[in-house]
Every structure is written in C-alpha cells, then in structure tokens.
C-alpha positions as CSV (number, residue, x, y, z in Angstrom):
1,X,-0.1,0.0,-0.1
2,X,1.7,2.9,-0.9
3,X,0.7,6.6,-0.7
4,X,2.2,9.6,-2.4
5,X,2.5,12.8,-1.1
6,X,2.4,16.0,-3.4
7,X,3.5,18.4,-1.0
8,X,5.3,16.5,0.7
9,X,7.5,18.8,2.0
10,X,5.1,21.5,3.4
11,X,3.7,21.7,6.7
12,X,0.3,20.1,5.7
13,X,2.2,17.4,3.4
14,X,5.0,16.1,5.9
15,X,2.5,16.2,9.4
16,X,0.2,14.0,7.0
17,X,3.1,11.5,6.2
18,X,4.4,11.6,9.9
19,X,0.6,10.9,11.1
20,X,0.9,7.8,8.3
21,X,4.1,6.6,9.7
22,X,3.2,6.5,13.6
23,X,-0.6,5.0,12.4
24,X,2.3,2.4,10.4
25,X,-1.3,1.0,8.0
26,X,0.6,2.0,5.1
27,X,3.5,-0.5,3.7
28,X,5.3,2.7,1.6
29,X,5.9,6.7,1.6
30,X,7.0,9.0,-0.6
31,X,7.3,12.2,0.0
32,X,7.5,14.8,-3.7
33,X,8.1,18.5,-3.8
34,X,9.0,21.2,-5.6
35,X,10.9,21.9,-3.0
36,X,12.8,18.3,-3.5
37,X,15.5,19.0,-0.9
38,X,12.8,19.7,1.6
39,X,11.1,16.2,0.5
40,X,14.6,14.0,0.8
41,X,15.8,15.9,4.4
42,X,11.4,14.8,6.2
43,X,11.7,11.5,4.3
44,X,15.4,11.9,6.1
45,X,13.6,12.9,9.6
46,X,10.9,10.2,9.5
47,X,13.2,7.2,8.5
48,X,15.9,7.8,11.6
49,X,12.2,7.2,13.6
50,X,11.1,4.8,11.5
51,X,13.0,1.8,13.5
52,X,10.2,2.7,16.6
53,X,7.1,3.4,14.4
54,X,6.3,0.8,11.7
55,X,8.5,-1.4,9.3
56,X,7.8,1.1,6.6
57,X,9.7,2.1,3.0
58,X,10.1,6.0,3.1
59,X,11.4,8.1,0.4
60,X,11.3,11.4,-1.5
61,X,11.0,11.3,-5.2
62,X,9.2,13.0,-7.8
63,X,5.5,12.0,-9.8
64,X,6.8,8.9,-11.9
65,X,6.4,7.9,-8.3
66,X,2.3,8.2,-8.6
67,X,2.1,5.6,-11.2
68,X,2.5,2.9,-9.1
69,X,0.7,4.8,-5.9
70,X,-2.5,3.7,-4.3
71,X,-3.5,6.6,-3.1
72,X,-1.7,9.8,-4.3
73,X,-2.6,12.8,-1.7
74,X,-2.6,16.8,-3.0
75,X,-1.6,19.2,-0.3
76,X,0.5,21.6,-2.8
77,X,-1.4,25.0,-2.7
78,X,-0.1,28.3,-3.1
79,X,-0.4,31.1,0.1
80,X,-2.2,34.9,-0.8
81,X,0.0,37.9,-1.3
82,X,0.0,41.2,0.0
83,X,-3.0,43.3,-1.7
84,X,-4.2,39.7,-3.3
85,X,-8.0,40.1,-4.2
86,X,-9.2,36.5,-3.4
87,X,-10.7,36.1,-6.9
88,X,-6.5,36.2,-7.6
89,X,-5.3,34.1,-5.4
90,X,-7.9,31.5,-6.0
91,X,-6.8,32.0,-10.0
92,X,-3.1,30.6,-8.6
93,X,-4.0,27.7,-6.7
94,X,-6.6,26.5,-10.0
95,X,-3.4,26.8,-12.3
96,X,-1.0,25.2,-9.6
97,X,-3.6,22.3,-9.1
98,X,-4.7,21.7,-13.1
99,X,-0.8,22.1,-13.3
100,X,-0.6,18.8,-11.3
101,X,-3.2,17.2,-11.8
102,X,-1.6,17.2,-16.1
103,X,1.5,15.7,-14.5
104,X,-0.4,13.5,-12.6
105,X,-2.5,12.1,-16.1
106,X,0.7,12.1,-18.0
107,X,2.8,10.1,-15.3
108,X,-0.2,7.3,-14.9
109,X,-3.0,6.4,-12.2
110,X,-3.5,2.9,-11.7
111,X,-6.5,1.7,-12.1
112,X,-7.4,1.2,-8.7
113,X,-5.3,4.4,-7.2
114,X,-7.3,7.1,-5.1
115,X,-6.3,10.2,-5.3
116,X,-7.0,13.3,-2.2
117,X,-7.9,16.8,-2.5
118,X,-6.6,18.7,0.7
119,X,-5.4,21.5,-1.4
120,X,-7.8,25.2,-1.0
121,X,-10.2,25.9,-2.5
122,X,-11.2,21.9,-1.5
123,X,-14.0,21.5,-2.7
124,X,-13.5,23.0,-5.9
125,X,-10.7,21.3,-7.0
126,X,-11.9,18.3,-5.8
127,X,-15.1,19.1,-8.7
128,X,-12.3,20.0,-10.9
129,X,-10.1,17.1,-10.0
130,X,-13.7,14.5,-10.6
131,X,-13.9,16.0,-13.7
132,X,-10.3,15.6,-14.9
133,X,-8.6,13.0,-13.2
134,X,-9.8,10.4,-15.1
135,X,-10.9,8.3,-11.5
136,X,-14.8,7.4,-11.3
137,X,-16.0,10.3,-9.3
138,X,-16.2,7.7,-5.5
139,X,-12.5,7.4,-5.7
140,X,-11.6,11.9,-6.1
141,X,-12.0,12.5,-2.4
142,X,-11.7,15.9,-0.9
143,X,-10.8,16.5,2.4
144,X,-14.0,18.4,3.3
145,X,-15.4,19.5,6.9
146,X,-13.2,16.6,8.3
147,X,-10.9,19.1,9.8
148,X,-13.6,21.7,10.3
149,X,-15.4,18.7,12.3
150,X,-12.5,17.5,14.6
151,X,-11.8,21.1,15.9
152,X,-15.6,21.3,16.9
153,X,-15.9,18.0,19.2
154,X,-12.2,19.6,20.3
155,X,-13.8,22.7,21.6
156,X,-17.1,21.3,22.3
157,X,-15.1,19.3,24.4
158,X,-12.6,21.4,26.4
159,X,-16.3,23.8,27.0
160,X,-17.9,21.0,28.5
161,X,-15.0,19.0,29.8
162,X,-15.4,16.5,28.1
163,X,-13.5,13.5,26.8
164,X,-13.3,14.8,22.8
165,X,-13.0,11.1,21.8
166,X,-16.4,10.6,23.0
167,X,-18.0,13.9,21.8
168,X,-19.5,13.4,18.4
169,X,-20.6,16.3,16.4
170,X,-20.4,16.9,12.7
171,X,-19.8,20.3,10.3
172,X,-21.3,20.1,7.0
173,X,-21.2,21.8,3.5
174,X,-18.0,23.7,2.3
175,X,-14.7,24.3,4.1
176,X,-15.6,27.8,4.6
177,X,-17.5,30.7,6.0
178,X,-21.0,28.5,4.4
179,X,-20.4,25.1,6.3
180,X,-22.7,23.9,8.7
181,X,-23.2,23.0,12.3
182,X,-24.9,19.7,12.9
183,X,-26.5,20.7,16.0
184,X,-29.4,18.0,15.6
185,X,-28.2,14.5,16.0
186,X,-24.8,15.4,17.8
187,X,-24.2,13.2,20.9
188,X,-21.7,12.6,24.5
189,X,-21.1,8.9,25.1
190,X,-24.8,7.6,22.8
191,X,-26.5,10.9,25.0
192,X,-28.0,13.7,22.9
193,X,-25.6,16.9,22.6
194,X,-28.0,19.1,22.8
195,X,-29.7,17.9,26.2
196,X,-26.6,18.5,28.0
197,X,-27.3,21.6,30.7
198,X,-24.8,23.6,29.4
199,X,-25.3,23.4,25.5
200,X,-27.1,26.8,25.1
201,X,-28.2,28.7,21.9
202,X,-25.4,30.7,23.6
203,X,-22.5,27.7,24.0
204,X,-23.5,27.3,19.9
205,X,-23.0,30.0,19.1
206,X,-19.6,30.8,20.4
207,X,-17.9,27.5,19.8
208,X,-19.2,27.4,15.9
209,X,-17.9,30.9,15.7
210,X,-14.5,29.4,17.4
211,X,-13.8,26.7,14.7
212,X,-14.9,28.9,11.6
213,X,-12.4,31.1,13.0
214,X,-10.0,28.3,14.6
215,X,-8.0,27.6,11.5
216,X,-7.3,32.1,11.7
217,X,-5.5,32.2,14.1
218,X,-3.4,29.2,14.2
219,X,-2.3,31.1,10.8
220,X,-2.2,34.0,13.0
221,X,0.1,31.8,16.5
222,X,1.6,29.3,14.3
223,X,1.9,30.3,10.7
224,X,-0.8,27.5,10.1
225,X,-2.4,24.3,10.1
226,X,-0.6,21.0,10.7
227,X,-0.6,18.6,12.9
228,X,-5.4,18.1,13.4
229,X,-5.0,17.9,9.5
230,X,-2.8,15.8,9.5
231,X,-4.1,13.4,11.7
232,X,-7.6,14.2,9.8
233,X,-5.6,13.0,6.5
234,X,-4.4,10.3,7.6
235,X,-8.3,9.5,9.0
236,X,-9.3,9.5,5.3
237,X,-6.3,7.4,3.9
238,X,-6.9,4.2,6.8
239,X,-10.6,4.5,6.3
240,X,-10.1,4.1,2.4
241,X,-6.8,1.6,2.4
242,X,-8.5,-0.5,5.4
243,X,-11.8,-0.6,4.2
244,X,-13.0,0.6,7.6
245,X,-16.4,1.9,5.8
246,X,-15.9,5.1,8.5
247,X,-19.6,7.5,8.3
248,X,-16.7,11.0,7.2
249,X,-17.8,14.5,6.2
250,X,-15.1,14.1,3.1
251,X,-16.2,16.2,0.4
252,X,-17.0,14.3,-3.1
253,X,-18.9,15.3,-5.5
254,X,-23.2,15.0,-5.0
255,X,-25.9,12.5,-6.0
256,X,-28.9,13.6,-4.9
257,X,-28.4,13.4,-1.2
258,X,-30.7,16.4,0.6
259,X,-31.6,17.3,-3.1
260,X,-27.9,18.6,-3.4
261,X,-26.0,17.5,-7.3
262,X,-22.9,18.2,-9.9
263,X,-21.5,20.2,-6.9
264,X,-18.5,18.6,-4.1
265,X,-19.2,19.1,-0.8
266,X,-19.3,17.2,2.6
267,X,-22.0,14.9,3.8
268,X,-22.0,12.2,6.0
269,X,-20.7,9.9,3.9
270,X,-18.8,5.9,4.0
271,X,-16.0,5.1,3.1
272,X,-14.1,1.7,2.4
273,X,-12.5,-0.3,-0.5
274,X,-13.8,1.4,-3.6
275,X,-13.4,4.5,-1.8
276,X,-17.1,6.2,-1.4
277,X,-19.4,3.1,-0.6
278,X,-22.5,5.6,0.3
279,X,-23.6,9.1,0.5
280,X,-25.7,8.8,3.3
281,X,-29.4,11.4,3.5
282,X,-29.6,11.6,7.6
283,X,-32.7,13.3,9.2
284,X,-30.8,16.8,10.0
285,X,-33.1,19.3,10.9
286,X,-34.9,22.1,8.8
287,X,-32.1,24.6,9.4
288,X,-29.3,22.9,8.5
289,X,-30.9,21.8,5.1
290,X,-31.4,24.8,4.5
291,X,-27.8,25.7,5.2
292,X,-26.5,22.5,2.8
293,X,-28.5,24.0,-0.3
294,X,-27.1,27.3,1.1
295,X,-23.6,25.8,0.7
296,X,-24.1,24.3,-2.9
297,X,-25.4,27.2,-4.0
298,X,-22.4,29.2,-2.9
299,X,-20.0,26.9,-4.2
300,X,-21.9,26.4,-7.2
301,X,-21.6,30.1,-7.6
302,X,-17.8,29.9,-7.4
303,X,-18.2,27.0,-9.8
304,X,-18.8,28.6,-12.4
305,X,-16.4,31.5,-12.2
306,X,-13.8,29.8,-12.2
307,X,-15.4,27.4,-15.1
308,X,-16.0,30.5,-16.6
309,X,-12.1,31.6,-16.5
310,X,-10.3,28.6,-17.7
311,X,-12.6,27.1,-20.4
312,X,-13.9,23.9,-21.2
313,X,-11.5,23.8,-24.4
314,X,-8.7,24.8,-21.8
315,X,-8.9,22.0,-19.4
316,X,-9.5,19.7,-23.1
317,X,-10.4,16.6,-20.7
318,X,-13.3,14.2,-21.5
319,X,-15.4,14.2,-18.2
320,X,-16.1,11.3,-16.6
321,X,-18.1,12.4,-13.8
322,X,-21.6,14.7,-13.7
323,X,-21.9,17.2,-16.7
324,X,-20.6,20.9,-15.4
325,X,-22.8,23.2,-14.0
326,X,-22.5,26.5,-16.8
327,X,-21.0,29.5,-16.4
328,X,-21.4,32.5,-15.2
329,X,-20.5,35.8,-15.7
330,X,-17.5,37.0,-13.9
331,X,-18.1,39.2,-10.6
332,X,-16.3,38.8,-6.8
333,X,-15.9,35.0,-5.3
334,X,-17.9,35.4,-2.4
335,X,-16.0,35.3,0.8
336,X,-17.8,32.5,1.9
337,X,-16.0,30.7,-0.6
338,X,-12.7,30.8,1.0
339,X,-10.8,28.7,2.8
340,X,-8.1,29.6,6.0
341,X,-6.0,26.7,6.1
C-alpha cells in the first residue's frame, strides 16, 4: 500500500506523512515536492524514527512515483500575497492544481488508485479533479469538513470538560464560511448533546464561531495548520486502505442527497474499499438542510466563475463524472468560498 504525498515538503504534507508513519497502516510513503531537498530532508527525518514506529519504506521522489501509488494525496497550494484579491488567489491555486493534475495524467494513475484532495479551495478543486483525473468520482475525495469536524468536537469537549473521543458532532457543507454545524444529531457517548444543561443557544453560537475562526487563529499564531490536518488526512487514508467503512464528512461529487447534485461538498459519507460506498441522507433539522443547500449554491457560483475563466477547451479533458455547471459572468468570489488553512 503506497501513498504518494504531493506537497510532502510543506507543513501539511510532512505532518500527514508523520501521522501515516505513526498509524503504521501503509507500507510505503513517498514525499514529492517542488522543493526536492525539503522533501528529502523530511523523508530522511521520518526514516530515522522508523524503527520505533512501523516497518515502512519512506523516501522522497518525483511525479513518476504516482504511477504505482495506490493513494495520491495533494496538499500543494499557494498562500495569498499582500494586496491580492481572493479571485486572484483562487485562480492561481486552480492554475497550480490543474498543472499537478496534468503531470499526474502524463505519468499515469493505476486504475484502482485514489486521489485525495487537500489543497484549497478544497471543494472547488475536488470538483475539478472529478472532471479531469480520469478516475471514477467515487475515488476522488476531498478532505472537506473532516478538519472542521475534529476542531468542532475538540472545542465542544474543552468547553464542557468532556473526553474529546466521546463527543460526536459534525460540520457539513462547504469547507469555508458557509459550513453548517449539525447540532440535531450531536451526542456525547450516545447521549443527546442538546440535552446537556450547558448547551444553550449562546453556547452553540460561541463554539461554532470559534470553530469557523480556528484556522485563521492557527495561521496567526504559528503560520498554518499542520498536526490536526495531518491526522484528519490519515483518518481518510485509513478508512479507504483498511476498508473501515467509516462515516466521514469528506467532500465528494454529490448525487442527490438533500437535493444537491453536480457540486462537491461534505455530507455524511461511508468510506471504504472503492472509495465512496454511500452518501447518506441522514435526517437533519430543516435549518440544517437549508444551510447545506446554501453551501451548495455558494460553491456552484464559485465553480461557475472558475469554469468561465479557465474554459472547458483549455482544460480539454472529457469528463467521466457529472456534467459541468453553466458558466456565469465574472463577479467577486463570495467570502464563504474561502478556506483558511
């Protein structure tokens, strides 16, 4: 089971490699980065600890490594420049992502490979990957709101002084400002969280706001998220490679759950062998369903603008997934289309 991490020299990529090393659930880790020396340094550092973690092959490589990798994780991305508009940054990241996909196609992917998209804006890029990777949509998986969900659970546990592993609560929708907190199904060790005496509307508002701004706070304090996103990616990889059939809020091409289609966002998704095994339409409150549909609308608007700019002829790859949404006139990208990590 070989995992190639594109962007493995960066903070997110290297933390992902470390989490996968500690899990011991994959046999081969390859770090790929434009900064080859940085990737080689991280690989060597990981190798030095291998005897205390797991029997794995760990090395740095180039894009040719993806051809025999079962899982390809893309973490490479660009940061916003001073005075740069959101539209300019989203376009630069799309350009970079499309160039990575082009290199992957030229190298070739295994028919049974999985593509895990972490780069931001993750929902938009996951959608583009379903159109261009050549893989079935079930094997193209964005990290989505898995990171937001684990932040949400950790903050709830801290405020209520509970064990984080016993808190179960989801963030669904967009990995961005239109994300939706799912309080209606939240539990603590099987008990309804909303029945807890301290869980008031004000508590819910404060915890969710802290969840939404957590990425920005981490960036301000240390330059970017690493540890939490690394273990979040590790959970996705484990669910697939071990066929755990775990329900995770990953971003995938929607097929009709909650009345949403032709856009990538996060709904409760069963992950296992083959990738997406089911997208679950769990009963949610009317307000939560409305929020999910609003997330879809925001993302479709953003995708339409991206499609209008890059043009289907320029991308030139026949889609094997759903049809492309109609293009729309250029206008400012909604703030909710942005991710912070």
